LUMZA-862867 format. One record per residue (C-alpha): x, y, z; residue in three letters; residue number from 1. Coordinates in steps of 0.2 Angstrom, whole numbers, padded with zeros to 4 digits, always signed. Layout:
<pts>
PT     X     Y     Z type seq
PT     X     Y     Z  ALA NUM
...
</pts>
This chain:
<pts>
PT     X     Y     Z type seq
PT +0141 -0007 -0111  UNK   1
PT +0139 -0026 -0105  UNK   2
PT +0146 -0040 -0094  UNK   3
PT +0148 -0037 -0075  UNK   4
PT +0151 -0018 -0077  UNK   5
PT +0134 -0016 -0087  UNK   6
PT +0125 -0027 -0073  UNK   7
PT +0131 -0019 -0058  UNK   8
PT +0127 +0000 -0067  UNK   9
PT +0110 -0005 -0069  UNK  10
PT +0109 -0012 -0051  UNK  11
PT +0114 +0006 -0046  UNK  12
PT +0102 +0016 -0058  UNK  13
PT +0087 +0004 -0052  UNK  14
PT +0091 +0008 -0034  UNK  15
PT +0092 +0027 -0036  UNK  16
PT +0077 +0026 -0048  UNK  17
PT +0066 +0016 -0033  UNK  18
PT +0072 +0029 -0020  UNK  19
PT +0065 +0043 -0031  UNK  20
PT +0049 +0035 -0035  UNK  21
PT +0047 +0031 -0016  UNK  22
PT +0051 +0050 -0011  UNK  23
PT +0038 +0056 -0022  UNK  24
PT +0027 +0046 -0015  UNK  25
PT +0030 +0050 +0001  UNK  26
PT +0030 +0068 -0002  UNK  27
PT +0016 +0070 -0014  UNK  28
PT -0003 +0069 -0010  UNK  29
PT -0012 +0059 -0020  UNK  30
PT -0028 +0069 -0030  UNK  31
PT -0039 +0054 -0022  UNK  32
PT -0034 +0059 -0005  UNK  33
PT -0050 +0053 +0003  UNK  34
PT -0047 +0036 -0004  UNK  35
PT -0044 +0026 +0014  UNK  36
PT -0033 +0015 +0005  UNK  37
PT -0017 +0027 +0001  UNK  38
PT -0021 +0040 +0013  UNK  39
PT -0012 +0031 +0028  UNK  40
PT +0004 +0030 +0017  UNK  41
PT +0005 +0042 +0001  UNK  42
PT +0011 +0059 +0005  UNK  43
PT +0012 +0056 +0023  UNK  44
PT +0028 +0069 +0022  UNK  45
PT +0020 +0081 +0011  UNK  46
PT +0014 +0095 +0026  UNK  47
PT +0033 +0097 +0032  UNK  48
PT +0045 +0090 +0017  UNK  49
PT +0050 +0093 -0002  UNK  50
PT +0059 +0078 -0008  UNK  51
PT +0074 +0088 -0010  UNK  52
PT +0074 +0094 +0007  UNK  53
PT +0075 +0076 +0014  UNK  54
PT +0091 +0072 +0007  UNK  55
PT +0100 +0088 +0015  UNK  56
PT +0108 +0081 +0029  UNK  57
PT +0106 +0096 +0039  UNK  58
PT +0087 +0094 +0040  UNK  59
PT +0092 +0078 +0052  UNK  60
PT +0100 +0090 +0065  UNK  61
PT +0085 +0101 +0065  UNK  62
PT +0070 +0088 +0065  UNK  63
PT +0064 +0081 +0081  UNK  64
PT +0056 +0065 +0074  UNK  65
PT +0074 +0061 +0065  UNK  66
PT +0083 +0062 +0081  UNK  67
PT +0072 +0048 +0086  UNK  68
PT +0078 +0038 +0073  UNK  69
PT +0098 +0041 +0075  UNK  70
PT +0101 +0027 +0090  UNK  71
PT +0095 +0015 +0078  UNK  72
PT +0106 +0020 +0065  UNK  73
PT +0123 +0011 +0069  UNK  74
PT +0115 -0004 +0076  UNK  75
PT +0103 -0007 +0060  UNK  76
PT +0118 -0003 +0049  UNK  77
PT +0131 -0014 +0059  UNK  78
PT +0116 -0028 +0057  UNK  79
PT +0115 -0026 +0038  UNK  80
PT +0134 -0026 +0037  UNK  81
PT +0137 -0040 +0047  UNK  82
PT +0123 -0051 +0037  UNK  83
PT +0130 -0046 +0020  UNK  84
PT +0149 -0050 +0025  UNK  85
PT +0143 -0068 +0026  UNK  86
PT +0136 -0070 +0007  UNK  87
PT +0149 -0060 +0001  UNK  88
PT +0163 -0071 +0009  UNK  89
PT +0153 -0087 +0003  UNK  90
PT +0151 -0081 -0016  UNK  91
PT +0170 -0078 -0015  UNK  92
PT +0175 -0094 -0008  UNK  93
PT +0165 -0103 -0021  UNK  94
PT +0172 -0093 -0036  UNK  95
PT +0189 -0091 -0031  UNK  96
PT +0194 -0109 -0024  UNK  97
PT +0180 -0123 -0028  UNK  98
PT +0179 -0123 -0047  UNK  99
PT +0167 -0119 -0060  UNK 100
PT +0154 -0131 -0055  UNK 101
PT +0153 -0126 -0037  UNK 102
PT +0151 -0108 -0040  UNK 103
PT +0136 -0113 -0054  UNK 104
PT +0128 -0122 -0041  UNK 105
PT +0132 -0108 -0029  UNK 106
PT +0122 -0097 -0039  UNK 107
PT +0107 -0108 -0041  UNK 108
PT +0106 -0111 -0023  UNK 109
PT +0110 -0094 -0018  UNK 110
PT +0095 -0088 -0029  UNK 111
PT +0083 -0099 -0022  UNK 112
PT +0090 -0095 -0003  UNK 113
PT +0086 -0077 -0006  UNK 114
PT +0068 -0081 -0016  UNK 115
PT +0064 -0090 +0000  UNK 116
PT +0073 -0079 +0017  UNK 117
PT +0059 -0064 +0014  UNK 118
PT +0047 -0076 +0018  UNK 119
PT +0053 -0078 +0038  UNK 120
PT +0062 -0061 +0037  UNK 121
PT +0046 -0053 +0037  UNK 122
PT +0043 -0059 +0054  UNK 123
PT +0058 -0047 +0061  UNK 124
PT +0047 -0033 +0056  UNK 125
PT +0032 -0039 +0063  UNK 126
PT +0040 -0042 +0079  UNK 127
PT +0048 -0023 +0079  UNK 128
PT +0030 -0018 +0077  UNK 129
PT +0022 -0028 +0090  UNK 130
PT +0034 -0027 +0104  UNK 131
PT +0037 -0008 +0106  UNK 132
PT +0021 -0004 +0109  UNK 133
PT +0020 -0016 +0125  UNK 134
PT +0039 -0012 +0131  UNK 135
PT +0033 +0007 +0131  UNK 136
PT +0021 +0003 +0145  UNK 137
PT +0023 +0008 +0163  UNK 138
PT +0033 -0008 +0171  UNK 139
PT +0021 -0019 +0179  UNK 140
PT +0015 -0036 +0182  UNK 141
PT +0004 -0034 +0166  UNK 142
PT +0017 -0028 +0157  UNK 143
PT +0030 -0042 +0160  UNK 144
PT +0015 -0055 +0156  UNK 145
PT +0010 -0047 +0140  UNK 146
PT +0028 -0047 +0134  UNK 147
PT +0031 -0065 +0139  UNK 148
PT +0014 -0070 +0129  UNK 149
PT +0020 -0060 +0113  UNK 150
PT +0037 -0068 +0114  UNK 151
PT +0031 -0086 +0115  UNK 152
PT +0018 -0083 +0102  UNK 153
PT +0030 -0075 +0090  UNK 154
PT +0042 -0090 +0093  UNK 155
PT +0028 -0103 +0088  UNK 156
PT +0025 -0093 +0073  UNK 157
PT +0044 -0092 +0069  UNK 158
PT +0046 -0112 +0073  UNK 159
PT +0032 -0116 +0062  UNK 160
PT +0038 -0105 +0047  UNK 161
PT +0054 -0113 +0048  UNK 162
PT +0046 -0130 +0047  UNK 163
PT +0036 -0125 +0033  UNK 164
PT +0053 -0117 +0024  UNK 165
PT +0062 -0134 +0028  UNK 166
PT +0048 -0143 +0019  UNK 167
PT +0049 -0132 +0004  UNK 168
PT +0068 -0134 +0003  UNK 169
PT +0069 -0152 +0005  UNK 170
PT +0058 -0156 -0007  UNK 171
PT +0056 -0139 -0019  UNK 172
PT +0074 -0136 -0022  UNK 173
PT +0078 -0151 -0032  UNK 174
PT +0064 -0147 -0044  UNK 175
PT +0068 -0129 -0045  UNK 176
PT +0086 -0132 -0048  UNK 177
PT +0082 -0141 -0064  UNK 178
PT +0075 -0126 -0071  UNK 179
PT +0092 -0117 -0070  UNK 180
PT +0102 -0130 -0079  UNK 181
PT +0103 -0147 -0086  UNK 182
PT +0120 -0151 -0082  UNK 183
PT +0120 -0167 -0070  UNK 184
PT +0137 -0163 -0061  UNK 185
PT +0130 -0145 -0057  UNK 186
PT +0113 -0153 -0049  UNK 187
PT +0123 -0165 -0040  UNK 188
PT +0132 -0151 -0030  UNK 189
PT +0115 -0141 -0027  UNK 190
PT +0110 -0157 -0018  UNK 191
PT +0125 -0156 -0008  UNK 192
PT +0120 -0139 -0002  UNK 193
PT +0101 -0142 +0002  UNK 194
PT +0105 -0148 +0020  UNK 195
PT +0114 -0133 +0024  UNK 196
PT +0099 -0122 +0016  UNK 197
PT +0086 -0131 +0025  UNK 198
PT +0096 -0129 +0042  UNK 199
PT +0098 -0109 +0039  UNK 200
PT +0081 -0106 +0033  UNK 201
PT +0073 -0118 +0046  UNK 202
PT +0083 -0108 +0061  UNK 203
PT +0079 -0091 +0051  UNK 204
PT +0061 -0088 +0057  UNK 205
PT +0066 -0090 +0075  UNK 206
PT +0082 -0080 +0073  UNK 207
PT +0071 -0065 +0065  UNK 208
PT +0059 -0066 +0077  UNK 209
PT +0073 -0065 +0092  UNK 210
PT +0081 -0051 +0083  UNK 211
PT +0066 -0039 +0079  UNK 212
PT +0060 -0043 +0099  UNK 213
PT +0078 -0036 +0104  UNK 214
PT +0077 -0021 +0092  UNK 215
PT +0057 -0018 +0101  UNK 216
PT +0066 -0020 +0117  UNK 217
PT +0079 -0007 +0111  UNK 218
PT +0094 -0018 +0115  UNK 219
PT +0104 -0010 +0103  UNK 220
PT +0121 -0013 +0110  UNK 221
PT +0119 -0030 +0112  UNK 222
PT +0115 -0032 +0093  UNK 223
PT +0128 -0018 +0087  UNK 224
PT +0142 -0028 +0096  UNK 225
PT +0136 -0045 +0091  UNK 226
PT +0136 -0040 +0071  UNK 227
PT +0152 -0032 +0073  UNK 228
PT +0159 -0048 +0079  UNK 229
PT +0151 -0058 +0066  UNK 230
PT +0156 -0047 +0053  UNK 231
PT +0175 -0053 +0057  UNK 232
PT +0172 -0070 +0063  UNK 233
PT +0160 -0079 +0049  UNK 234
PT +0172 -0073 +0035  UNK 235
PT +0186 -0080 +0045  UNK 236
PT +0180 -0096 +0046  UNK 237
PT +0173 -0096 +0027  UNK 238
PT +0192 -0091 +0021  UNK 239
PT +0197 -0107 +0031  UNK 240
PT +0188 -0117 +0018  UNK 241
PT +0197 -0108 +0005  UNK 242
PT +0213 -0112 +0012  UNK 243
PT +0208 -0130 +0012  UNK 244
PT +0202 -0131 -0006  UNK 245
PT +0218 -0122 -0010  UNK 246
PT +0229 -0135 -0003  UNK 247
PT +0222 -0148 -0010  UNK 248
PT +0209 -0154 +0003  UNK 249
PT +0190 -0158 -0005  UNK 250
PT +0180 -0143 -0002  UNK 251
PT +0162 -0140 -0009  UNK 252
PT +0148 -0129 -0006  UNK 253
PT +0140 -0143 +0004  UNK 254
PT +0154 -0138 +0018  UNK 255
PT +0152 -0119 +0014  UNK 256
PT +0132 -0120 +0018  UNK 257
PT +0134 -0132 +0032  UNK 258
PT +0147 -0118 +0040  UNK 259
PT +0134 -0105 +0035  UNK 260
PT +0120 -0115 +0045  UNK 261
PT +0131 -0116 +0061  UNK 262
PT +0132 -0097 +0062  UNK 263
PT +0114 -0097 +0060  UNK 264
PT +0112 -0109 +0072  UNK 265
PT +0124 -0100 +0085  UNK 266
PT +0113 -0083 +0080  UNK 267
PT +0098 -0089 +0083  UNK 268
PT +0104 -0096 +0101  UNK 269
PT +0110 -0081 +0106  UNK 270
PT +0095 -0069 +0101  UNK 271
PT +0083 -0080 +0110  UNK 272
PT +0094 -0084 +0125  UNK 273
PT +0093 -0063 +0127  UNK 274
PT +0077 -0061 +0124  UNK 275
PT +0074 -0074 +0139  UNK 276
PT +0086 -0064 +0151  UNK 277
PT +0078 -0048 +0146  UNK 278
PT +0061 -0057 +0149  UNK 279
PT +0069 -0063 +0167  UNK 280
PT +0074 -0044 +0169  UNK 281
PT +0057 -0038 +0166  UNK 282
PT +0048 -0049 +0177  UNK 283
PT +0061 -0047 +0192  UNK 284
PT +0057 -0028 +0190  UNK 285
PT +0040 -0031 +0191  UNK 286
PT +0040 -0042 +0208  UNK 287
PT +0051 -0026 +0215  UNK 288
PT +0038 -0015 +0211  UNK 289
PT +0024 -0025 +0215  UNK 290
PT +0032 -0029 +0232  UNK 291
PT +0034 -0009 +0235  UNK 292
PT +0018 -0006 +0233  UNK 293
</pts>
């Protein structure tokens, strides 16, 4: 089996293989259990579960721990689907309307983008790790100040990470592209995508911090509704580019990535505005509690 079908099945098998390895790791204790480096992770589920039992959906209804995660299921799933829809539509537009050279350039651009984006996407996880412990404290002035300080520090880190990524994209992407192809026509089209990619990744740090903070605040309904809207809006704007290209209006991957960067800017603005609103709400509640004492 070869070609696209072979690549697809290879991806499926690798994902299932990775899942099996993770399940074994989590449900099997290490012989060197005294090793501190391994103790916190390996075999953490060994005392309660077997690998086969985790795959049974009926166990989710009986387990109290799993019930704590269920409220996050729909929002986080919607978030992932909302993100992926934009990338899928971009690839569809590039392959179906922009021509062979633009498709080749897009493959290079998206490959470099996917290598760099995890550098700032990790900030989302960091925010999810720190914010909940502060958010769970009793409502007070100290809690409000701690949330404000944490949000400001995260914003600084996100902005700094974005600046570093923009520098890497601006100066490193032309060099990296030459390792993928020597065709000058394709390389010129990759350069057209650099501004849009730089803007997208430049805002990605702040976006990730904002999204992680909202998850830490358990603002799940807002995230769910926002990504449900993005699921339809982002492809709609992308497909407008396809219609223009099919009508003979020149459209390249520069315009496509530029459109995507606008989505990133809007998303970042929405998240940070929402975080600021929640912070104002938290401080207002703290003032009322202080006045009542």
